[in-house]
C-alpha positions in Angstrom: -13.3 40.8 -48.8 -16.0 42.8 -47.1 -15.9 43.8 -43.4 -18.4 41.1 -42.5 -16.1 38.4 -43.8 -13.1 39.7 -42.0 -14.7 39.9 -38.5 -14.2 36.9 -36.3 -15.5 36.7 -32.7 -12.9 37.2 -30.0 -13.5 33.8 -28.3 -13.1 32.0 -31.7 -9.8 33.7 -32.4 -8.6 32.8 -28.9 -9.7 29.2 -29.4 -7.8 28.9 -32.7 -4.7 30.7 -31.4 -4.2 29.4 -27.8 -6.7 26.8 -26.7 -6.2 24.3 -29.4 -2.4 24.1 -28.8 -2.8 23.8 -25.0 -5.4 21.0 -25.4 -3.2 19.2 -27.9 -0.2 19.3 -25.5 -2.3 18.4 -22.4 -4.0 15.3 -23.9 -1.3 14.3 -26.4 -3.4 14.3 -29.5 -1.7 13.2 -32.7 -4.2 14.7 -35.1 -5.7 18.2 -35.0 -9.2 16.7 -35.7 -9.0 15.0 -32.2 -8.9 18.3 -30.4 -12.3 19.1 -28.7 -14.2 22.0 -30.1 -17.5 23.7 -29.4 -20.3 22.3 -31.4 -23.4 24.2 -30.4 -25.2 26.0 -27.6 -28.8 25.4 -26.8 -30.7 27.9 -24.7 -34.1 26.8 -23.4 -36.8 28.8 -21.4 -39.6 26.9 -19.8 -42.6 29.2 -19.5 -45.2 27.4 -17.4 -47.3 30.6 -17.0 -48.0 30.4 -20.8 -50.8 27.9 -20.0 -52.9 30.7 -18.5 -51.6 33.7 -20.6 -50.1 33.3 -24.0 -48.5 36.8 -23.8 -46.0 35.4 -21.3 -44.6 33.1 -23.9 -44.3 36.0 -26.4 -42.5 38.1 -23.7 -40.1 35.2 -23.1 -39.5 34.7 -26.8 -38.7 38.4 -27.2 -36.2 38.3 -24.4 -34.6 35.1 -25.8 -34.3 36.8 -29.2 -32.5 39.8 -27.6 -30.1 37.5 -25.6 -29.3 35.1 -28.5 -29.5 37.4 -31.5 -31.6 34.7 -33.2 -35.4 33.9 -33.4 -36.4 31.1 -31.0 -38.9 28.4 -31.7 -41.8 27.6 -29.4 -41.7 24.2 -27.7 -44.9 22.2 -27.2 -46.0 19.9 -24.4 -45.5 16.2 -25.3 -48.4 14.9 -23.3 -51.4 16.2 -21.3 -51.1 16.8 -17.6 -54.4 17.6 -16.0 -53.0 18.8 -12.7 -51.1 21.6 -14.5 -53.9 22.3 -17.0 -51.5 21.4 -19.9 -52.8 19.7 -23.1 -50.8 17.8 -25.6 -49.3 20.2 -28.2 -49.7 23.4 -26.1 -46.9 25.9 -26.4 -45.1 26.0 -23.0 -41.6 27.2 -23.7 -39.1 28.3 -26.3 -35.6 27.4 -27.3 -32.8 28.5 -29.6 -29.7 26.7 -31.0 -26.6 28.7 -31.6 -23.8 27.6 -33.9 -20.6 29.1 -35.3 -19.9 32.8 -34.8 -23.2 33.4 -32.8 -22.3 30.6 -30.5 -18.8 32.1 -29.8 -20.3 35.6 -29.3 -22.9 34.2 -26.8 -20.3 32.3 -24.8 -18.1 35.3 -24.6 -21.0 37.4 -23.3 -22.0 34.6 -20.9 -18.5 34.2 -19.4 -17.3 37.9 -19.3 -20.6 39.8 -18.6 -23.5 37.7 -17.5 -22.0 35.2 -15.0 -20.2 37.9 -13.0 -23.5 39.7 -12.7 -25.3 36.7 -11.1 -26.2 37.4 -7.5 -24.1 35.3 -4.9 -22.2 33.6 -7.7 -19.6 31.1 -6.4 -18.7 29.4 -9.7 -20.1 26.8 -12.0 -20.7 23.2 -10.8 -17.9 21.1 -12.4 -20.1 17.9 -12.2 -22.8 19.0 -14.6 -21.3 17.1 -17.6 -23.3 14.3 -19.2 -20.5 11.8 -19.8 -20.2 12.6 -23.5 -18.6 16.0 -23.2 -21.7 18.2 -23.0 -22.2 20.7 -20.2 -25.5 21.9 -18.8 -26.2 24.9 -16.5 -29.1 27.0 -15.4 -29.6 30.6 -14.7 -32.5 31.8 -12.5 -32.7 35.3 -14.0 -32.4 36.4 -17.6 -31.8 40.0 -16.6 -28.0 39.3 -16.1 -27.5 39.7 -19.8 -26.8 43.3 -20.9 -29.2 43.2 -23.8 -32.2 43.1 -21.4 -33.5 46.5 -20.3 -34.5 46.0 -16.6 -37.2 48.7 -16.7 -39.1 47.2 -19.6 -39.5 43.6 -18.4 -42.7 42.3 -16.8 -41.4 39.1 -15.4 -38.0 37.4 -14.7 -37.4 34.1 -16.6 -35.0 31.3 -15.9 -33.1 29.5 -18.6 -31.2 26.3 -19.2 -27.9 26.6 -21.2 -26.4 23.5 -22.7 -22.9 23.7 -24.2 -22.3 20.8 -26.7 -18.7 19.9 -27.5 -17.0 17.4 -29.7 -15.1 16.1 -26.7 -15.4 12.3 -26.0 -15.0 12.5 -22.2 -16.0 14.9 -19.4 -12.3 15.6 -18.6 -11.6 16.8 -22.2 -14.8 18.9 -22.2 -13.9 20.5 -18.8 -10.4 21.3 -19.9 -11.8 23.0 -23.1 -14.3 25.0 -21.1 -11.7 26.0 -18.5 -9.5 27.3 -21.3 -12.4 29.4 -22.5 -12.6 31.0 -19.0 -15.7 29.1 -17.7 -15.5 29.8 -13.9 -15.7 26.4 -12.3 -15.8 25.9 -8.6 -12.8 24.1 -7.1 
């Protein structure tokens, strides 16, 4: 085996070793396939300024590439809005979907490095679940990630982060994310 095949993200190792057994015991699952797991992470940046200046979208896409380690896709407007000078099909944002090892790496960096660097951080809202085990959160500044060099950025972008799990209920998903050290408010 090569070195690339041996490497496994720290969060993934922890999930397999500790988290699965704790969740199985807590919810009384009879089958290992019932245990909730992380499915994917979707990161979205809305860049409204791209209407006037297309370089803003390129800057946001470059930042998202650094943060996620994967090339984002541009998102288009679904309909025209005259008040915002947006036409149907115009590029107004970017998004990236992370799965498998990249997803675990991103969540590890989010929980251990980025969230503690957020100004006036008091914990994540525990009510931001959608009823099917998916969690959504927003960050106002992309500069909390260590990959972003503060001196080279021209503008600060916000982003939405959606963590999709295989959990069937909000309680199962919240227990999974708590075990993965997501800092929820009490």
